[in-house]
N, C-alpha and C positions, 0 to 999 in steps of 0.2 A: 499892344498894351491895353487897349480897351477890352479886348476879348479876355485877357488875363484878369482884369478888374471885375468884369461881369462874372466870370467863372468863380472867382474868389467870393464874391457876394452871394452867389447861389449856394456855394458849399457851406458858408457860414450860416445862411438862413436855414439850410436843411438840418444843420446840427442843432440849432435852437428850437426847431419844431419838435424835437424829441424830448425836450426838457420840461419838467413840471416843477412847481415850487409850492411847498406847503409850510405854513408857519404855525407857531404856537404848539409845538410838539414837546413832549417830555420823554426823555430816554429812561426806560424802565430797566433795561439790561443791556450790557455790552458783551458780546461773545467774540473772542479773538480766535482766529483759525491758524493752523500751522502753515498755511500757504502765504501768510503775510497780510491777510485781509481781516475784516471784522464785520459783524452783523450788529445792527441796532434794533432793539425791540422797543417799540414806541407805545404811547398811551392811547393811540387811536389809529384808525385805518388811514393809510397814507394815499393809496390809490388802488383801484380795483384790479389793476394788472399785477400788483405785487403779491404773487400767490405762491412763490416757491417755498417759503417758510411760513407764510401767513400774510394777511393784508396789512399788518401793522409792523412788518419787518422789512428793512432795507439792507442792502449789501454795500460794503465799501472795500474795494479790492484794487491793488495796483494793476495798472494796464487795463482798467475798465473805467468807462466814463471819463476818460482823459486824466485819470489819476496816475501820477508817477510814483516811483519808489520812494522818493523824498516827500511827495505830497501826502502819501498814506500816513506818514508819521505825524504830520501837522493835523490831519483830519482826526486821527485817533486821539491826539492831545486835546483838541477842542471837544470831541465827544466825551472824553473822560471828565473834563472840567464841567461840562453841562450836566453830566450824570451825578458827579459827587456834590455839586453845589445846588442841585435841583433847579437849574435854570432852564428856561424854554429855549428850544432851538428851531431853526428853519432849515429845510433841506431843499436842494436843487438836485434833481435826479432824472434819469432816463425812464420815462413812463412807458416806453415801448418794449421794455424787457421784463421778464417775469421776476428778475432779481431786483429791479428798480435801482440800478447802479448809481450810487451817490456821487455827485461831482463837487458839491459845495456844502459846507455846514456853517450856518451862521448862529452864533451864540447871542441870545437876547438878554437884556438886562432885567 
């Protein structure tokens, strides 16, 4: 049992080491893709590793960054609310991928 708990803690800590968090972002454009994902074009650079479409673009796709098929719907909903209401958002994403796969979107007041 002790080995299992230690292995679990190590796997969780390795997951969190790939995550970055950036606040105070504005969504300037939302691009939906035919594969069920979407891209967020932001008002500022998010991370130097986010270079696939530009340093101010992040990807949100099902089955990437622990996002499920159901989760993608919620993330798109929050992104669209932030976009249409001009609210600031915060993103939690995988900084070790060129796509910077988003895991969480927080809508700020």
